C-alpha positions as CSV (number, residue, x, y, z in Angstrom):
1,M,-53.3,-17.5,-61.0
2,A,-50.8,-20.6,-60.0
3,N,-49.6,-18.4,-56.9
4,M,-53.6,-18.1,-55.6
5,E,-54.1,-21.5,-55.7
6,E,-50.6,-22.3,-54.0
7,K,-52.1,-19.5,-51.3
8,D,-55.7,-21.1,-50.8
9,D,-54.1,-24.4,-50.5
10,K,-51.9,-23.2,-47.9
11,T,-54.5,-21.6,-46.2
12,K,-56.5,-24.7,-46.1
13,A,-53.5,-26.8,-44.9
14,M,-52.9,-24.1,-42.2
15,I,-57.0,-24.3,-41.3
16,D,-57.4,-27.8,-41.6
17,K,-54.0,-28.2,-38.9
18,S,-55.8,-25.6,-36.7
19,I,-59.0,-27.6,-36.5
20,E,-57.3,-31.1,-35.8
21,T,-55.5,-29.5,-32.5
22,I,-58.4,-27.9,-31.7
23,T,-60.5,-31.0,-31.9
24,D,-57.8,-33.3,-30.6
25,P,-58.4,-34.5,-27.1
26,E,-55.0,-34.7,-26.5
27,S,-53.8,-31.6,-26.7
28,T,-52.9,-29.2,-24.3
29,T,-55.4,-26.0,-23.3
30,E,-52.4,-23.6,-24.3
31,E,-52.1,-26.0,-27.7
32,R,-55.7,-25.4,-28.6
33,N,-55.8,-21.6,-27.3
34,Q,-52.7,-21.4,-30.1
35,A,-54.3,-23.3,-32.9
36,Y,-57.6,-21.6,-32.1
37,N,-56.2,-18.2,-32.7
38,D,-54.7,-19.2,-35.9
39,Y,-57.4,-20.4,-37.3
40,V,-59.2,-17.3,-36.1
41,K,-56.6,-15.1,-38.3
42,Q,-56.7,-17.4,-40.8
43,V,-60.3,-16.6,-41.5
44,T,-61.2,-13.6,-40.3
45,P,-61.5,-11.3,-43.1
46,T,-59.1,-8.2,-43.3
47,H,-60.5,-4.8,-44.4
48,N,-58.8,-1.9,-46.1
49,L,-60.6,1.1,-44.9
50,G,-59.0,3.4,-47.4
51,V,-59.6,0.9,-50.4
52,N,-63.3,0.5,-48.8
53,M,-64.2,4.1,-49.1
54,V,-63.1,4.9,-52.6
55,K,-65.0,1.7,-53.9
56,A,-68.0,3.1,-52.1
57,F,-67.5,6.6,-53.2
58,V,-66.9,5.4,-57.0
59,L,-69.7,3.2,-57.2
60,G,-72.5,5.6,-55.2
61,G,-71.0,8.2,-57.1
62,G,-71.3,6.4,-60.6
63,I,-74.8,5.5,-59.2
64,C,-75.4,9.2,-58.9
65,L,-73.9,10.5,-62.1
66,I,-76.4,8.1,-64.0
67,G,-78.9,9.7,-62.1
68,Q,-77.7,13.1,-63.0
69,I,-77.5,11.9,-66.6
70,I,-80.8,10.8,-66.6
71,T,-82.8,13.9,-65.3
72,N,-80.6,15.9,-67.6
73,I,-81.9,13.5,-70.6
74,A,-85.3,14.1,-68.9
75,K,-85.1,17.9,-68.8
76,Y,-83.3,18.8,-71.9
77,N,-84.2,16.1,-74.7
78,F,-88.0,15.5,-73.4
79,G,-88.9,19.0,-71.8
80,L,-89.9,17.9,-68.5
81,D,-89.8,20.4,-65.3
82,K,-87.0,19.9,-62.9
83,Q,-89.3,17.6,-60.6
84,E,-91.0,15.6,-63.4
85,A,-87.3,14.4,-64.6
86,A,-86.7,13.7,-60.8
87,A,-89.5,11.5,-60.8
88,W,-88.6,9.6,-63.9
89,C,-84.9,9.5,-62.7
90,S,-86.3,7.8,-59.5
91,M,-88.5,5.3,-61.1
92,I,-85.7,4.5,-63.9
93,L,-82.9,4.1,-61.2
94,V,-85.7,1.8,-59.0
95,L,-86.7,-0.4,-62.3
96,C,-82.8,-0.9,-62.9
97,S,-81.9,-1.8,-59.6
98,I,-85.0,-4.2,-59.3
99,V,-83.5,-5.8,-62.8
100,L,-80.1,-5.9,-61.8
101,T,-81.5,-7.5,-58.2
102,S,-83.4,-10.4,-60.2
103,L,-80.1,-11.0,-62.4
104,N,-78.6,-11.8,-59.1
105,W,-76.1,-8.5,-60.2
106,Y,-76.8,-6.0,-57.7
107,P,-75.7,-8.3,-54.9
108,S,-72.2,-8.4,-56.4
109,L,-71.9,-4.7,-57.1
110,A,-73.2,-4.3,-53.4
111,N,-70.4,-6.4,-52.0
112,W,-67.6,-4.7,-54.2
113,G,-69.0,-1.0,-53.5
114,G,-70.3,-1.8,-50.0
115,A,-72.6,1.5,-48.6
116,G,-72.1,3.3,-52.3
117,A,-74.6,0.5,-53.5
118,L,-76.8,0.8,-50.5
119,V,-77.2,4.9,-49.9
120,P,-78.7,5.8,-52.9
121,I,-82.5,4.6,-53.9
122,T,-81.0,1.8,-55.8
123,G,-80.2,0.1,-52.4
124,F,-83.7,0.7,-50.9
125,A,-85.1,-0.8,-54.2
126,N,-82.8,-4.0,-54.0
127,G,-83.7,-4.3,-50.3
128,V,-87.6,-4.3,-51.1
129,A,-86.8,-6.4,-54.4
130,A,-84.4,-9.5,-52.8
131,P,-86.4,-10.9,-50.5
132,A,-89.7,-10.3,-52.6
133,I,-87.5,-12.6,-55.2
134,E,-85.9,-15.3,-52.5
135,F,-89.5,-15.8,-50.9
136,K,-91.7,-16.0,-53.9
137,K,-91.4,-20.1,-53.5
138,E,-93.5,-19.7,-50.3
139,G,-96.5,-17.7,-51.6
140,Q,-97.8,-14.5,-52.4
141,V,-98.8,-14.1,-48.7
142,F,-96.8,-16.1,-46.6
143,G,-93.6,-15.7,-48.9
144,I,-93.8,-12.1,-50.7
145,G,-96.2,-10.6,-48.3
146,V,-94.7,-11.3,-45.2
147,K,-91.3,-11.1,-46.3
148,I,-91.3,-8.2,-48.4
149,F,-90.4,-5.3,-45.9
150,T,-87.7,-7.5,-43.7
151,I,-85.0,-5.2,-44.9
152,A,-86.8,-2.3,-45.5
153,G,-89.3,-2.0,-42.9
154,P,-87.2,-0.7,-40.4
155,V,-85.9,1.8,-42.5
156,I,-89.3,2.9,-43.3
157,L,-90.5,2.7,-39.6
158,Y,-87.7,4.7,-38.2
159,G,-87.9,7.1,-41.0
160,I,-91.2,7.8,-40.4
161,F,-90.6,8.1,-36.5
162,S,-87.8,10.6,-37.0
163,S,-89.7,12.7,-39.5
164,W,-92.7,12.7,-36.4
165,L,-90.7,13.5,-33.7
166,L,-88.8,15.9,-35.6
167,G,-91.8,18.0,-36.5
168,L,-93.2,17.7,-33.1
169,I,-90.1,19.5,-31.9
170,Y,-90.1,21.8,-34.3
171,W,-94.3,22.5,-33.4
172,I,-92.6,23.1,-30.2
173,I,-90.2,25.3,-30.8
174,K,-92.2,27.6,-33.1
């Protein structure tokens, strides 16, 4: 823990020094450029593609595994057919996603797992619930009504348009 705090203190000191040099009117252009490059290097987050892919796979796979468990329980314990079990699974996953979003836990999951949290149906539910919760204070119409589809709206729009376009192409070919 102390090493992490030392590293943070060193990073803050380097950033402060870079900002001082950048804003100092007496520094040369070369010094300012070098200080700016150092500053950018310090504040730019580093990403490890392999680790991020594994995290996305684990989180997305975990969500899908939970969905499969729910579906199997619905089919074998409650005697539902495949479609009914899948519908109940979707509803339960959406409900869980909305509850996690309202508790502000889903953003942490998405931050850790990246696209793994966004691709399943839970990501879509989060995309609708998050703006609704965020803009609730602005009222039912101008808050929730206007902002609820800011994230999910383009997905719906381009999903419908793509379906229409592919249907048209299929109709022309057949």
